[in-house]
C-alpha positions as a Markdown table, in Angstrom:
| # | Residue | x | y | z |
|---|---|---|---|---|
| 1 | Met | -73.1 | 214.1 | -90.1 |
| 2 | Asp | -69.5 | 214.3 | -91.4 |
| 3 | Leu | -68.4 | 217.9 | -90.9 |
| 4 | Arg | -64.9 | 217.3 | -92.1 |
| 5 | Lys | -63.8 | 219.4 | -95.1 |
| 6 | Lys | -63.6 | 217.2 | -98.2 |
| 7 | Ala | -60.2 | 217.0 | -99.9 |
| 8 | Ser | -59.9 | 218.9 | -103.2 |
| 9 | Pro | -58.8 | 217.0 | -106.4 |
| 10 | Val | -55.4 | 218.8 | -106.2 |
| 11 | Gln | -54.9 | 217.6 | -102.6 |
| 12 | Ile | -55.9 | 214.0 | -103.6 |
| 13 | Leu | -53.4 | 214.3 | -106.4 |
| 14 | Gly | -50.6 | 215.4 | -104.1 |
| 15 | Glu | -51.3 | 212.7 | -101.6 |
| 16 | Ser | -51.3 | 210.1 | -104.4 |
| 17 | Leu | -48.0 | 211.3 | -105.7 |
| 18 | Leu | -46.5 | 210.8 | -102.2 |
| 19 | Arg | -48.1 | 207.4 | -101.9 |
| 20 | Phe | -46.7 | 206.1 | -105.2 |
| 21 | Arg | -43.5 | 208.1 | -105.2 |
| 22 | Leu | -41.2 | 205.0 | -105.3 |
| 23 | Ile | -42.8 | 203.7 | -108.4 |
| 24 | Phe | -42.4 | 207.1 | -110.1 |
| 25 | Leu | -38.7 | 207.3 | -109.2 |
| 26 | Val | -37.9 | 203.8 | -110.4 |
| 27 | Met | -39.5 | 204.6 | -113.7 |
| 28 | Phe | -37.5 | 207.9 | -113.8 |
| 29 | Ala | -34.3 | 206.0 | -113.1 |
| 30 | Val | -35.0 | 203.7 | -116.0 |
| 31 | Leu | -35.7 | 206.6 | -118.4 |
| 32 | Tyr | -32.6 | 208.3 | -117.1 |
| 33 | Val | -30.5 | 205.3 | -118.2 |
| 34 | Ile | -32.1 | 205.3 | -121.6 |
| 35 | Phe | -32.2 | 209.0 | -122.5 |
| 36 | Ala | -29.5 | 210.7 | -120.3 |
| 37 | Arg | -26.4 | 208.6 | -121.0 |
| 38 | Asp | -24.8 | 211.0 | -123.5 |
| 39 | Phe | -23.1 | 213.4 | -121.1 |
| 40 | Ser | -21.0 | 215.0 | -123.8 |
| 41 | Ser | -24.0 | 216.2 | -125.8 |
| 42 | Thr | -25.7 | 217.3 | -122.6 |
| 43 | Phe | -22.8 | 219.5 | -121.5 |
| 44 | Ala | -22.4 | 220.8 | -125.0 |
| 45 | Tyr | -26.0 | 221.9 | -125.0 |
| 46 | Ile | -25.5 | 223.7 | -121.7 |
| 47 | Leu | -22.4 | 225.4 | -123.0 |
| 48 | Gly | -24.3 | 226.3 | -126.1 |
| 49 | Ala | -27.1 | 227.9 | -124.1 |
| 50 | Gly | -24.6 | 230.0 | -122.2 |
| 51 | Glu | -22.7 | 231.1 | -125.3 |
| 52 | Ser | -26.0 | 232.0 | -127.1 |
| 53 | Leu | -27.1 | 234.2 | -124.1 |
| 54 | Ala | -23.6 | 235.8 | -124.0 |
| 55 | Gln | -23.7 | 236.5 | -127.7 |
| 56 | Thr | -27.2 | 238.0 | -127.5 |
| 57 | Ile | -26.1 | 240.4 | -124.7 |
| 58 | Ala | -23.0 | 241.3 | -126.6 |
| 59 | Ser | -25.0 | 242.0 | -129.8 |
| 60 | Trp | -27.2 | 244.4 | -127.8 |
| 61 | Thr | -24.1 | 246.1 | -126.4 |
| 62 | Asp | -22.4 | 246.4 | -129.8 |
| 63 | Lys | -25.3 | 247.3 | -132.0 |
| 64 | Gly | -27.2 | 249.4 | -129.6 |
| 65 | Val | -30.8 | 249.6 | -128.8 |
| 66 | Ala | -31.8 | 250.7 | -132.3 |
| 67 | Glu | -31.0 | 247.3 | -133.8 |
| 68 | Ala | -32.3 | 245.2 | -131.0 |
| 69 | Asp | -34.7 | 242.3 | -131.8 |
| 70 | Tyr | -37.7 | 244.1 | -130.5 |
| 71 | Pro | -40.3 | 241.4 | -131.3 |
| 72 | Phe | -38.3 | 238.8 | -129.3 |
| 73 | Leu | -37.7 | 241.3 | -126.4 |
| 74 | Ile | -41.3 | 242.3 | -126.2 |
| 75 | Ala | -42.5 | 238.7 | -126.3 |
| 76 | Val | -40.1 | 237.6 | -123.6 |
| 77 | Gly | -40.7 | 240.7 | -121.4 |
| 78 | Ala | -44.5 | 240.3 | -121.8 |
| 79 | Leu | -44.4 | 236.7 | -120.9 |
| 80 | Phe | -42.3 | 237.4 | -117.8 |
| 81 | Val | -44.7 | 240.1 | -116.6 |
| 82 | Val | -47.7 | 237.9 | -117.2 |
| 83 | Leu | -46.2 | 234.9 | -115.4 |
| 84 | Phe | -45.0 | 237.0 | -112.5 |
| 85 | Val | -48.4 | 238.7 | -112.0 |
| 86 | Met | -50.2 | 235.4 | -112.4 |
| 87 | Arg | -48.0 | 233.6 | -109.9 |
| 88 | Leu | -48.3 | 236.5 | -107.5 |
| 89 | Trp | -52.1 | 236.4 | -107.8 |
| 90 | Leu | -52.6 | 232.6 | -107.6 |
| 91 | Gly | -49.5 | 231.5 | -105.6 |
| 92 | Lys | -48.9 | 234.6 | -103.5 |
| 93 | Ile | -45.6 | 236.4 | -102.9 |
| 94 | Arg | -43.4 | 233.4 | -102.3 |
| 95 | Asn | -44.3 | 231.9 | -105.7 |
| 96 | Ala | -43.8 | 235.2 | -107.6 |
| 97 | Leu | -40.4 | 235.8 | -105.9 |
| 98 | Ser | -39.4 | 232.3 | -106.6 |
| 99 | Phe | -40.0 | 232.9 | -110.3 |
| 100 | Leu | -38.0 | 236.1 | -110.2 |
| 101 | Phe | -35.1 | 234.5 | -108.4 |
| 102 | Ser | -35.2 | 231.5 | -110.8 |
| 103 | Thr | -35.1 | 233.7 | -113.9 |
| 104 | Leu | -32.1 | 235.7 | -112.6 |
| 105 | Phe | -30.2 | 232.7 | -111.2 |
| 106 | Ile | -30.5 | 230.5 | -114.3 |
| 107 | Ser | -29.5 | 233.4 | -116.6 |
| 108 | Ala | -26.5 | 234.2 | -114.4 |
| 109 | Leu | -25.6 | 230.5 | -114.2 |
| 110 | Ala | -25.7 | 230.1 | -118.0 |
| 111 | Leu | -23.4 | 233.0 | -118.4 |
| 112 | Ala | -21.0 | 231.7 | -115.7 |
| 113 | Leu | -20.9 | 228.2 | -117.2 |
| 114 | Asn | -19.9 | 229.8 | -120.5 |
| 115 | Glu | -16.7 | 230.9 | -118.9 |
| 116 | Val | -15.7 | 227.4 | -117.6 |
| 117 | Glu | -16.1 | 225.4 | -120.8 |
| 118 | Glu | -13.3 | 222.9 | -120.0 |
| 119 | Thr | -14.4 | 222.2 | -116.4 |
| 120 | Val | -18.2 | 222.3 | -116.8 |
| 121 | Ala | -18.5 | 218.6 | -115.9 |
| 122 | Tyr | -16.6 | 219.2 | -112.6 |
| 123 | Val | -18.7 | 222.2 | -111.9 |
| 124 | Phe | -21.9 | 220.1 | -112.2 |
| 125 | Leu | -20.3 | 217.4 | -110.1 |
| 126 | Gly | -19.7 | 220.0 | -107.4 |
| 127 | Phe | -23.3 | 221.2 | -107.8 |
| 128 | Leu | -24.5 | 217.6 | -107.3 |
| 129 | Leu | -22.4 | 217.1 | -104.1 |
| 130 | Leu | -23.5 | 220.5 | -102.7 |
| 131 | Ser | -27.1 | 219.8 | -103.5 |
| 132 | Met | -26.9 | 216.4 | -101.7 |
| 133 | Ile | -25.4 | 218.0 | -98.6 |
| 134 | Leu | -28.0 | 220.7 | -98.5 |
| 135 | Phe | -30.8 | 218.1 | -99.1 |
| 136 | Phe | -29.8 | 215.6 | -96.4 |
| 137 | Val | -27.9 | 217.8 | -93.8 |
| 138 | Val | -28.9 | 221.5 | -93.8 |
| 139 | Arg | -32.1 | 222.2 | -91.9 |
| 140 | Val | -33.4 | 224.9 | -94.3 |
| 141 | Ala | -36.4 | 224.0 | -96.4 |
| 142 | Ser | -35.6 | 226.2 | -99.4 |
| 143 | Phe | -32.2 | 224.4 | -99.9 |
| 144 | Lys | -34.1 | 221.1 | -100.4 |
| 145 | Ala | -35.2 | 222.2 | -103.8 |
| 146 | Leu | -31.8 | 222.1 | -105.4 |
| 147 | Leu | -31.4 | 218.3 | -105.7 |
| 148 | Pro | -34.7 | 217.5 | -107.3 |
| 149 | Val | -34.4 | 220.4 | -109.7 |
| 150 | Leu | -30.9 | 219.4 | -110.7 |
| 151 | Leu | -31.9 | 215.8 | -111.4 |
| 152 | Ala | -34.9 | 216.7 | -113.4 |
| 153 | Ser | -33.2 | 219.5 | -115.2 |
| 154 | Phe | -30.3 | 217.4 | -116.3 |
| 155 | Phe | -32.7 | 214.9 | -117.7 |
| 156 | Trp | -34.7 | 217.6 | -119.5 |
| 157 | Ile | -31.5 | 219.1 | -121.0 |
| 158 | Ser | -30.5 | 215.7 | -122.2 |
| 159 | Ile | -33.8 | 215.4 | -124.1 |
| 160 | Ser | -33.3 | 218.9 | -125.4 |
| 161 | Ala | -29.9 | 218.1 | -126.7 |
| 162 | Val | -31.2 | 214.9 | -128.4 |
| 163 | Val | -33.9 | 216.7 | -130.3 |
| 164 | Ala | -31.8 | 219.9 | -130.8 |
| 165 | Ile | -34.5 | 222.3 | -129.6 |
| 166 | Pro | -33.6 | 226.0 | -129.4 |
| 167 | Phe | -31.7 | 227.0 | -126.3 |
| 168 | Phe | -34.3 | 229.5 | -125.1 |
| 169 | Val | -36.9 | 226.7 | -125.1 |
| 170 | Gly | -34.8 | 224.3 | -123.2 |
| 171 | Val | -33.6 | 226.8 | -120.6 |
| 172 | Ser | -37.0 | 228.4 | -120.1 |
| 173 | Phe | -38.4 | 225.1 | -118.7 |
| 174 | Val | -35.5 | 224.8 | -116.4 |
| 175 | Val | -36.4 | 228.2 | -115.0 |
| 176 | Leu | -39.9 | 227.0 | -114.4 |
| 177 | Ala | -38.6 | 223.9 | -112.7 |
| 178 | Leu | -36.6 | 225.8 | -110.2 |
| 179 | Ala | -39.3 | 228.4 | -109.6 |
| 180 | Asp | -41.9 | 225.7 | -108.9 |
| 181 | Met | -39.8 | 223.7 | -106.5 |
| 182 | Leu | -38.4 | 226.7 | -104.8 |
| 183 | Ala | -42.0 | 227.9 | -104.2 |
| 184 | Val | -42.9 | 224.4 | -102.8 |
| 185 | Ser | -39.9 | 224.3 | -100.5 |
| 186 | Leu | -40.6 | 227.8 | -99.1 |
| 187 | Asp | -44.2 | 227.1 | -98.4 |
| 188 | Thr | -43.3 | 223.7 | -96.9 |
| 189 | Gly | -40.8 | 225.5 | -94.6 |
| 190 | Ala | -43.5 | 227.9 | -93.5 |
| 191 | Glu | -46.0 | 225.1 | -92.8 |
| 192 | Leu | -43.3 | 223.2 | -90.8 |
| 193 | Lys | -42.7 | 226.3 | -88.6 |
| 194 | Lys | -46.4 | 226.2 | -87.8 |
| 195 | Gly | -46.0 | 222.6 | -86.5 |
| 196 | Thr | -47.8 | 220.9 | -89.5 |
| 197 | Pro | -46.6 | 217.3 | -90.1 |
| 198 | Val | -44.1 | 216.8 | -92.9 |
| 199 | Ser | -46.6 | 215.1 | -95.3 |
| 200 | Gly | -49.2 | 217.7 | -94.6 |
| 201 | Ser | -46.8 | 220.5 | -95.2 |
| 202 | Leu | -45.7 | 219.0 | -98.5 |
| 203 | Val | -49.3 | 218.4 | -99.7 |
| 204 | Ser | -50.3 | 221.9 | -98.7 |
| 205 | Ser | -47.4 | 223.5 | -100.5 |
| 206 | Phe | -48.1 | 221.3 | -103.6 |
| 207 | Cys | -51.7 | 222.6 | -103.6 |
| 208 | Lys | -50.5 | 226.2 | -103.6 |
| 209 | Ala | -48.0 | 225.6 | -106.4 |
| 210 | Phe | -50.0 | 223.4 | -108.7 |
| 211 | Leu | -52.2 | 225.9 | -110.5 |
| 212 | Pro | -49.5 | 228.5 | -111.1 |
| 213 | Ser | -47.2 | 225.7 | -112.3 |
| 214 | Val | -49.8 | 224.4 | -114.8 |
| 215 | Ile | -50.7 | 227.8 | -116.2 |
| 216 | Ser | -47.0 | 228.8 | -116.4 |
| 217 | Thr | -46.2 | 225.7 | -118.3 |
| 218 | Val | -49.1 | 226.1 | -120.8 |
| 219 | Leu | -48.2 | 229.8 | -121.4 |
| 220 | Leu | -44.6 | 229.1 | -121.9 |
| 221 | Gly | -45.4 | 226.2 | -124.2 |
| 222 | Gly | -47.7 | 228.5 | -126.2 |
| 223 | Leu | -45.0 | 231.2 | -126.6 |
| 224 | Asn | -42.4 | 228.7 | -127.6 |
| 225 | Gly | -44.7 | 227.1 | -130.2 |
| 226 | Tyr | -45.6 | 230.5 | -131.6 |
| 227 | Phe | -42.1 | 232.1 | -131.6 |
| 228 | Tyr | -40.2 | 229.0 | -132.8 |
| 229 | His | -42.9 | 227.5 | -135.1 |
| 230 | Ser | -40.4 | 227.4 | -138.0 |
| 231 | Cys | -38.0 | 225.0 | -136.2 |
| 232 | Ile | -40.4 | 223.2 | -133.7 |
| 233 | Pro | -43.1 | 221.0 | -135.0 |
| 234 | Ile | -46.5 | 221.4 | -133.5 |
| 235 | Trp | -46.4 | 218.1 | -131.8 |
| 236 | Met | -43.1 | 219.0 | -130.0 |
| 237 | Ala | -44.6 | 222.3 | -128.8 |
| 238 | Ile | -47.4 | 220.2 | -127.2 |
| 239 | Val | -45.1 | 217.4 | -125.9 |
| 240 | Phe | -42.5 | 219.7 | -124.3 |
| 241 | Pro | -44.9 | 221.3 | -121.7 |
| 242 | Val | -46.3 | 217.9 | -120.9 |
| 243 | Ile | -42.8 | 216.5 | -120.2 |
| 244 | Ser | -42.0 | 219.5 | -118.1 |
| 245 | Leu | -45.2 | 219.2 | -116.0 |
| 246 | Ala | -44.6 | 215.4 | -115.7 |
| 247 | Leu | -41.2 | 216.0 | -114.3 |
| 248 | Phe | -42.6 | 218.4 | -111.7 |
| 249 | Leu | -45.3 | 216.0 | -110.7 |
| 250 | Leu | -43.6 | 212.6 | -110.9 |
| 251 | Val | -40.0 | 213.5 | -110.2 |
| 252 | Glu | -39.3 | 216.8 | -108.5 |
| 253 | Phe | -42.1 | 216.7 | -105.9 |
| 254 | Pro | -41.6 | 213.0 | -105.0 |
| 255 | Val | -37.8 | 213.5 | -104.7 |
| 256 | Met | -38.5 | 216.5 | -102.5 |
| 257 | Ser | -40.6 | 214.3 | -100.2 |
| 258 | Phe | -37.5 | 212.2 | -99.3 |
| 259 | Ala | -35.8 | 215.2 | -97.7 |
| 260 | Pro | -35.3 | 214.7 | -93.9 |
| 261 | Met | -37.5 | 217.5 | -92.6 |
| 262 | Ser | -39.0 | 216.1 | -89.4 |
| 263 | Lys | -36.6 | 218.0 | -87.2 |
| 264 | Met | -37.5 | 221.3 | -88.9 |
| 265 | Arg | -41.1 | 221.0 | -87.6 |
| 266 | Ala | -42.1 | 223.2 | -84.7 |
| 267 | Ala | -42.7 | 221.4 | -81.4 |
| 268 | His | -46.2 | 222.8 | -81.0 |
| 269 | Arg | -48.7 | 223.2 | -83.8 |
| 270 | Ser | -50.2 | 226.7 | -84.1 |
| 271 | Met | -53.8 | 227.0 | -85.2 |
| 272 | Lys | -55.7 | 230.0 | -86.6 |
| 273 | Val | -58.7 | 230.9 | -84.5 |
């Protein structure tokens, strides 16, 4: 009688993504060459997002609370609370805190990039070099999330610039990308400290992040479709979450698996009794 615990569908999916990761990354490289060649429009979109956020904050400061766009604020605030609670419930504390950090970090980054308009390309080059150093050299699991998120986000922003979707829609999916990969990296680091093999740690962290990621993407896509229905066709509101989820499954997670993490594993594996 086989007493071994059967693998769940999500675990099988995670293992399959690792098994065929080279194929996914080659396909992504081809799509990158096709859709992400116009760097000028991509950087213009990034600067536009930062300028839009800065103008929104300035309008709240100048006009005061009485003239604030309450429907938008309530919708965004409600979505944030729902996503935070859902990720806390399904993905535990690391997943929820990753979402909180990602929201604050991407918002601050958008505002900061708005101040370096003429050097934004050099700033991103610096981010790329830093992310590569953290990915290949530094033995901290959470730092490994930056490179896959940067690659996928630049591709996503390039698509957003081509179809000219609203800045909030484009940036909101970048927030999810960072939140999901940061949660995966934190859980992977925790598993490695227990002595779990690298592949097992990655699959385990993927299983924990999968359901919160899918639900977050669906909820975010629904809000974007509802709030921006006048400028986003219904098919785009459906396709955008699919693209975001595909980038997480087929690009970010496979790229993360190439990080050298074997030396981060504990020498002895700890087991719960």
